[in-house]
N, C-alpha and C positions, 0 to 999 in steps of 0.2 A: 272850787265848786264842790259842794257836798253831793255825795251819792245818795239819791232818794229812792233807789230801787228797793223793792221788798226783799228782805233777806230770805233765801231759800233754806229749807231744812237740810241738814247734812244727810247725805245718802249713806246707808250702811254698806260696809264692804260686801263685795259680790259673794264672798264665802258665806255670809250670814243670810243671804237671800235665797239660798238653795232650799227647796221644799224638803221638809223632813218626811220620814216614812210613817205612813198612817197604818197602824196595825188594825185594820178593819176586818171585814168578813173574809176578804181574799187572803189576808195574812193568816187568819185562823185556819182557813182551808189548807193553806200551804203547810202550816205546822202540823196539822193532822195527817196530811199526806206524807210528810216526812216521817212521822211516827209509824204510820202503817207501812211505809216503804222499808224502814229499818227493821220493823217487827211484823212481817206479813202474816204470821200465824195468829195475830190478835183478832183479825176479822173472822176467820173460821171458828175461833174459840167463842167469840160473841154469838155467832150464828148457832153453834152447838148448844150453848147455854140457853139461848132463846128457844130452840127446838125442844130441849128437855123440859124447860118451864112450861111451854105451851101444851105438850102432851101430858105433863104432870097435872096441869089444871083440868084437862079434858078427861083423863083417865084415873086421876087420883092415886090411890094406893096400888092399883093394878100395875101402874107404870113404875112407881118408885120402889116396888118390891125388890129385894136384893137379887133374887133369881132373874127377874126381868132385865135388870141393868147389866148383870153379868152375861145374860144370854146375848145381848147386843155385842159385847166384846167377843164372845165365841163366834158369832156370825160374821164379824168383820176381820177376824184374826188372819185368815188366809189372804184376803184382799189387802189388808194392812201390810203384810210382809211383802207382797208383790209390789205394792205402792212404794215401799222403801226403795226397791230396785229401780222402779220407774222414776222416782224423785231424783236419784243420783244422775240419771241420764238427762232428764229435763233441765236440771241445774246447769248442765253444760250446753244448753240450747239445742239438745237433740231430742229424740223420742225413740222408744223401743216398743214396736208392735209385736215382738216375739215373746214377751215375758210369759204370757199364759201358756204358749206352746212349750217353752223351755221347762216351765214348772211341771207340765203333764208328762213330757218325755222323761224328765229326771225321776219322777215317781215311778214310771213304768220300768225304767232301768233298775231302780232299787228293787222292785218286785221280781222282775224277770231274772236278774242276776242271782237273787237269793234262791228262787224256787227252780228255775230252769237250769242254771249253771251249778247249783248246789253250794254257793258261797255262804259263809257265815253272814248273818244279818248285818253285822257291823261293816263288813266289806261291801255288801250290797248297797248300804247307805252311802259309803264313801264313793262307790262307783257312780252313784246318781249325782252326788255333789260335784265330782270331777266332770261329769257330762254337762252339767249346767255351766261350769267354769269354762269348758271348751267352747260351748255355744256362744257365750258372752264374749270370749276372747276373739273368736272369728269375726263377730260383728264389730268389735272395737278395732281390729286390724283394718277391716275394710273402710271404716269411717275415718280413722286417724291417719293411716298410711296411704291408702288408695284414694282418699279424699272423696269417697262416694257419699251421697246424701243419706243421713241416718234414716229418714223415712223409707227410702227405697231399699236400703240394706236390710232393715229389720222387717219390712214387709216381705221381702224374699225369704229371709230366715224363718219367718212365721210359717210360710208355705212349706219350706223344706223340712223344718222340725216337725210340723204337724203331720206331714206325709210319712216321715221316718217313724213317728209315734205309732201310726196305724199299721204300717208295714211290719214293724218289729213286734208289736203286740198282737197283731191279727184281730184287733178289737175284742180281745178276751179279757175278762175281769177276773182278778184274783180275789176270791171272796174273803169276807171279814173273818169268818170262822176258821178258815185255813191259816190265815195270818196269825190270829190269836193263838192257835195251837202250836205253830211251827216257828214263827218269827215275830214274837210280840214286840221286838225292838222297833219294827216298822210302824207300830201304832203308838209309839212313845208319847207323841204330842197330843194324843187323844185322852190321856190319863187326866184325872181331875183332882183338885184340892178343894175342900169346902171350908169356908170361914163364915160362921154365923148366917147360914142360909144362902150365902153367895158361893157359886160354884165356878172355879177357875180351871180351865184346862191348861196343860203345859204349853199348848200352842199359844194361848193368850199371854202367858208369862214370857214365852220366847219372843213374841211380838214386842212387848214392853221393854225387854232387855235389848232387843235389836234397835229400837227407836232411841233408847238412852245411849247406846254405844255409838251409833251413827251421828247422833246430835253432838256428842262430845268430839268425835273425830272431825266433823265438819267445822266446828267452831273453835277448836283448840289446837289443831295440828296444821302443819305447813301444807300437807296434802289437801286438807279441807279448804284452805284458802286458795290453793291452786285450782280446785274444782270451780269455785265461785269466779275466780279470775278468768278462766277459760270460757265460762258461760257468759260473762259480761262482755269481754272483748278478747278473742283469742290472739289477735295480732299484737295488742298491747301487752298481753300476758307473756307472749313469746319474747318480745323486746325486753321485758323486765326479768328475763331469765327462767321463766316457767317452761318445763318440757311438756309442750302441749300434747304431743303424740303419746308420750308415756301416760300422761294424766287421763286422756280419753280411753286408751286401751285398758287402764286399770279400772276406770269407772264401769265400762261395759263388762269387763271380766267379773268384777265384784257384783254387778247387777245379775249376771248369769248364776253366780254362786248363791246369791240370796234367793233367786227364783227356785233353784234346786232345793234349798232349805224349805221354801214354801211347799214344794212338792212332797217333802217328807212330812210336813205339818198337815198337808191335805190328806195323806193316808190316815193319819191319826184322826182327822176330823170326820171323814166318811167311813173309816174302818177298813176300806178295801182299796185295791189298786185298780183304778178304772181309767182307760184311755179317753173316755168321754167326759170326765169330770173337769170342771173349771174352764169351760170353753169361753166364758165371757170375761175372764180375768184381764185380758188386754184392755178392753173398754172400761171395766170397772176400776182398774188401777189408775188409768188416766183421769177418770172422773174424780177419784179421791184426791189425786194430786192437784188438779185444777181447782176444785172446791177448797182445797187446803191452802190456797194462796201462793203456790209456787208458779212463778211466771213462765209461760211457754217461750219467752224470749231468752230465758236463761239468766243465771247470775243472781237470782233473788228467790228466797224461800227457805223453808226449813222442813226437816223430817217430821217434827212435831205437828206442823201444819197438815201434812199428809195424813197423819193419824187422826187429827180432828176431822179432816174431810171424809175419811172412811167411817168415822163414828157418826157424822151427820147423816150419811146415807143409811147407816144401820138404824139410827133413831127414827128417821122418817119411814123406813120400810116396816119396822116392827110396830111403831106407833099407829100407822095407818091400818096395819093388819089387825091390831087390837080394836081399832074403831070400826072394823068391818067394812072398810072402804075397798073399792075395786083396786086391783094391783096396778091398773093403768094410771091411777092418780099418783102412785109413787114415781113412775117413769116421767110423768108430766112435771112434777115438782123438782125432781132431780135434773131434768133438762133445763128448767128455768134457773136452777141454782148454777149450773155450768155456765150458761150464757151470762148470768149476772156476775159470776166470779171473774170471767174474762173481761167484762165491761169495767168492773171495779179496778182490776189490775191496770187496764189502760188509763183510766182516770188518775190513779195514784202515780203512775209513771210520768204522766204529763204534768201533774200538779207539783211533783217533787223536783222537777227540773229547774 
C-alpha cells in the first residue's frame, strides 16, 4: 500500500532556529554607554565645548579674547588643584570633606612659620606641605585601618582642622605687601607669563602639570590600577593581591599633600595669607569632580574629567557675569549640572551592565 500522506518540509536544526541579535536602538545605546563608561571624561568635554560655543555666540569676541579665556583658567586653578585631591579619594569610593580646611591651614602654617618663627620661606613652604600630608595621613589611617566611614572621618577632620586654623592664626591676615617684601617665594604661583595677550599664572601651569602627572600615574602605573580596583570592589581587590589599606592611606595622604600645594597656590592667587580664604573649596571641589564624570560609587573616572568639570563651572560663572546675569543663575545652572551628571552616571552604569 502506497503512502499518500503529504510530505512535510524538513525542519531546520534547533541551532539554526535561535534568534539572532538585532543591533537596534537598544544595542546602539548599550555601545554608547560602554564608550562613555570606558571614557567618562568624554561627556564633560562635550558639555565644556558646548558651553564655550554658546557663550562665544552670545558674547562674540569678548568671550574668545585670549585674556578672557586665560582668566577662566586663573579663576579655576585653585579649585582645580583641590579637585585633583578630591578625585583620588572619590575614585576609591570615599569622599573628603576636609580638603578646603586642609588647604587653608597649610597656607596659614606657611605664613606663620615664615613670619612668626622666622624660618626661611622655603622651610615655611615645606612645613605647610608636611602639615597637609599629616592631615591626609590621619584621615587615611582612620578610614583604612579603623574602618570608619570616610564621610564621618573627613567631616570631623574638617571641623578639627578649621578650628585649628582659627586658633593658630587668631584670624589675622598676613598682608600682600609684607609677603612681597620679605618672603616673595610664598607668592610664587601668582607670577605670570604672557603669550600673545594670554596671561598664564604659575598656578595655572602648576595645575596643568599636576593633571598630566596624575593622569599618567593613574593610567600607567600599578598604584593607579590599585586605586581603581579598590574603588570598584575592595574585597575583590584584596583577594587579587592589592594592599587595600596601604592604597587607601596613600590616597588620603597624597590628597592632603595636594591640598597643601593648593594652599601655596592660594597665597599666590590672592597675594596674602588669609584664614578666611577658600571656605567653599570643599563643595566646589566635589562639584567639579561630579560634573567631571567621576562616579561617586568609585572605580571610574579621570583627573582630566575633574579639570573639565572645574572649567565648566568657570565658563558658566564668567560667561553669565559678562552677560550681566544675576549670580543666582550661576548657582541654579551649576545645581542642575550636578543633578544631571549624577543621573547620567547612573544611566551609564546600568546600560553598560
